N, C-alpha and C positions, 0 to 999 in steps of 0.2 A: 630399562632394557627389556623387561618382561614383555612389553607390547611388541617389540621387534621380533622376539622369538615366536610369539603367537602368529604374527603375520607370516614369518618364514614357514612355519608349519602348515598354515592354511594354504599358502601358495604352492608348497611342495605337494600337498594332496591334490590340488587342482592339476598340477603338472602330470602326476601319475595317472589320474583318472581321465583327464582329457587329452593329455599328450600335446597340448597346444603350445606353439612357439611363444605366444603372448604371455602365457603363465610363466614360462621359463625366464623370459626377459624381465617380467615383474619381480620374480624371485631375485634375480641379479641386482635389480634396482634397490630392492629392500635391503639386501646385504650391504650395498654401497652406502645407503642411508644410515644403516646401523654403524658402519665404520666412522661416519662423521660425528657420531655421538647422539645422545637423546635430545629431544626438543627442549627439555628442562632438566637441570640437576636438582631442582627443589626437593623432590622426595628424598633423594640421597642426603642432601644437606640437613634436612630435618632429622634424619636418622642419626647422623654422626656428630652433629655439633654439640649435643649435651656432654660428650666426653672430652671436648676441647676446652682448655683453660688458658687464661692470660696470667702471666707471671710478672710481678714487679719486684725488683731487687734493690737493695741498698748496700753499698760497699764503702768501707772506710779506707782512705788512702792517705799517705803522707803528702802534705801540701808543698808545692814548690819543688825546686831542684833538691835532690838528695845528696848532701855533701859526703855521705858515707859510701856512695855507690861504687867508688873505685877501690875500696879497701877489700881485703880478703874476707870471705863469708863469715869465718869464725870471729874475726875482729868486729865485723858489722854487728853480729849478734850480741857480743859483749857490750859494745858501746850503746846499742839501741836499748838494751835492758837497763843500763846505768843511767842513760839520759832520756828515758821514755817521756818523762814529764815535760821535757823541753821541746819535744817534737810537735809540730803543728799538723793536725789532722783535718781532713775535710771529708764529707760524705758525698758520694755521687750516686745517682739513681739510674736504673736501666729497666728495660722491658724485654720480655721474651714470651714464648709460648710453650705449651706442653699438652700432654694428653693423659687421661686417667686409664690405668691398665688393670686396676683392681678396685672393686667397690669399697674396700677397706680404706682407700685414700692414697694408694701409691700412684705416683705421677712421674712420667718420663719427660725429660727435657735435655737440652744440650749442657754439657759441663761448662762451656764458656759463658752460659747464662747465669748459672748459680754457683759455680765452683769456688769463687772467692767472696761470695755475698755474706754480709753480716746480718742481713734480714731478708727473708723471702715471704712474699704475700701472694697467695693464689686467689684469683677471681674465677668463680664457677660461672657456667652459662646463665644461671638464674640471678647473677649479681652478688651472690654470697662471697664474702672475702674471708679467707682463712690463713693464719700463719702456717708456714711449712718449715720442716727441718730437712737438712740434707742427709740422706741415708748413705750415699756414696757416689763418687764420680770417677770417670776414667778419662784422663787427658788424651791418650793416644787415639781413642775412637770418638771422643767428644760426646760421650753419653753420661747422663747423670740420672739418679733416682732420688726423688723427694717424697715426703709423706705429710699429709694433713690429717688432722683429727676432725672428721665430719660428724654431725649429729645423726646422720642417716647414711644408708648405702648410696654410693655414687655410681652414675652410669659409666661403664667402662668400655673401651674400645678393644677389639680383638686384633692380634697380629695375623697377617697372612704370610704365605710362603713367598718371599721376594725372589726366590730362584725361578718362580713361574712367571715373573714379570717380563714382558717383551717390549722391545723398542716399538713405539707406536701405540701402546696401551694408553687409554684415558686415565687420568688421575686428578684428584682434587686436593689442593694444598690449603690447609686451614691454619689460622693463627691470629696474631696480634700485630699486624704491620704498622710501624710508626706509632704504636700505642693506641691505635684507633679502636681496638676491641675486636671481637670475633668477626673475622672476615674469611672469605673463601675465594679461590681462584682455580680455574680449570685449565688443563693442558694435557700434553702427552709426555711419555717417557722418550727423551731424545737420544739417549745413549746409556750404556751400562759400563761398569768397571772403570769409571773415570778416576784418574790420579791427579789431584790438584796440588800436591806438594804439602799437604797438611801434616801427614805422618806416613810412616812406612806401611801403615795398615789401610791406606786410602783404597776405597772400593765403592765409589759413589754412583748412585743413579743420577743421571743428568735429566732435568725436566725443563719444559718451557712454560709451565704454569708460573705466573708472576709471583715471586716471593721477594720480600724487602726486609730491611732491618726491623726486628721485632717478630718476624716469622720464625726465627731460630728456635728449634725445639718443638715446633708444631708438627702434627701428623700429616702424612701423605696417604690419602685413601685411594683404594681402587673402586671400581664401580659397584662392587658388592658391599662397600662400606667398611672394609677391613683395612688395617694399616699395613702398607707395603714399604714405608720408609719414614724417616724423620728429617724434616727440612733443616738444613744446617748452614749453607753458605751460598753466596752468589758470586758470579763473575761479572764485574761491572766497572767501566771507567768513570761512572757518574756517582756510584754509591747506592743507586736504586736499580730496580729490575730492568734488564735489557733482554729478558727471555732466556737467560742461562742460569739455572739454579741447580743445586746439588743436595741430594738427600741420602742419608745413611740407610742402606737396605735393612728391612725389618729383621732379617735373619741375624744380622750383626747386632742390632739393638736388643732383640729379645735375649740373645745369648749373654751379652754384657749385663743386662738388667738382672738376669737370674743370678749371676755371680755377685753383683752388688747387693742384691737383696739378701743373699745367704751369708756373705762375708764382709760386706761393706767396702770391698776393694776387688780389683782384678789382679790375679797372679799369673804371670807369664814366665815361660822358660827363658833362660839366658845362658849364653856361652862365655861371654867376656872376651870378645875378639873385635878387631877392626877388620872390615871386609871390603873387597873391591871386586867388581865384575871382571872376568878375564875371558879371552877367546884363545883356546889352546891351539897350537899349530896343527895338531893332528885331527882337529875337527870339533869335538864336543865342547860345549861351554862349561864353565865352572865358576866357583867363587873363590877368589884368592884371599888368603889370610895375611893381612898386612902387619898385624901386631896381635900379641896374646897378652892379656892382663895377668900379671904375676899373681899366682895363687888362686886364679879364677877357675871356673869349671873346665874350660878348654885346656888350660895348662895342666890341671890335674889329670885330664884324660889323655895327655900326650900330643895334643895339637901344637904345631910349630909355625912360626912365621915362614912364609913361602909355600906352605901347603896349599893345595887346590882341592876344595871340597866339591865333589861331583854328585853326591847323593846323600839323602837322609833316610835311614830305615829302608834302603833299597829304592827309594823314589828319587829320580833325577831332579836336581835343582839347577836352573839355568841362569840364576842371578841372585844377588845379595838379598833382594826383597823376598824372593821365594824361600831362601834359607832362613831368614829372620822369622818369617811367618811360621814355617814348619817347626822351628825350635820354640817359638812363643806359644804354639798350640800344645806343647808338651808341659804337663804339670811339673813344677819344681820338685826335684827329688827323683824324678823318673829318668830313665836312660834313653839315649838315642845312639844309633849306630851310624857313624859317618864313614862314607867311602871317600878316600883321600888319594890324590896323586902326589907323590913326593919323590923328587929327584929322578923322574922318569919311571918310577915304579908305582905300585899300588899298595895301599894298606887300609885295613878296616880298624877304626877306633871306636870304642864304646865310652861315651861321655855322660856323666850324671849332671843334668842341667841344674843350674841355680835359679834363684828368683830374680827376675828382671828388676833392676833398680829403676825408680821413676825418672832419673836423669839420664839414663843410658838409651841408646838407640839400637844396640846390637846384643 
């Protein structure tokens, strides 16, 4: 991209000095050419690929139909422990991608790639294969952090500010599609803020750069060679790329990784309620409380079924997703102020949020 900038600057000087229409037209043409992208991404690829890794995983599963699946979880645990030697197990293999974020050997990938793996092996760009251990994973954002012990410092990628990414920006997706090894694909950002129904925290970048099975966990680079996202999912009736892929924005990935690295898990605030979106007759939207868990944070704070929450800490919430995200962003043990409509009146409640259980959505 540096060549295009140099051309722009040279043409701009000609336009100023000569005032010629031809120079101005040439400047416009140069800008349009730059919008189409560089003649080659090779310099960028050479720069970024050493930080990209291939990941092979092995997972042990119970073979065949599970006769205990219909029993209560506690009964299942007791019977599995008692009859463990009678269970038939089989190992399945899978592949994914990742990228190094620290020369000490910390690598980011998708939780669905490594979250249940019994063995993880990372292949570096120079062909070196190293065993890896799981530092921590987060199911709700599908981010995981793994670690290898390398004999030397590893080349690491840098995170960029994904809030600066615009629809139409060029991006490079790198990874291990179908287990073929280090591969790259170029495309543009097609949309921002996509919700694909994966979790309440969906906020994907949509891209048209081809990604396929095996690309999961691989980095999405901008034209400066910095990571703006992590390739995670595709929309496809065939199971392979049709030009609609999704990446977790780097701002989300970097925040989750920092917490996984320091704590090994992600802690989110939780109210202990069932919610539903409502449209009030007098205009403003709100979030209806359908049920309150007995003894939970909301119950202790005075929230009741039938209440309509309209704001958190003075900030209006127009739907259940916004409310869940606002509460989840609050560290467990801290307080939130809820503005509530109740039986035609208004009331402010202060609730000390709890720690969000892994199995809960609210």
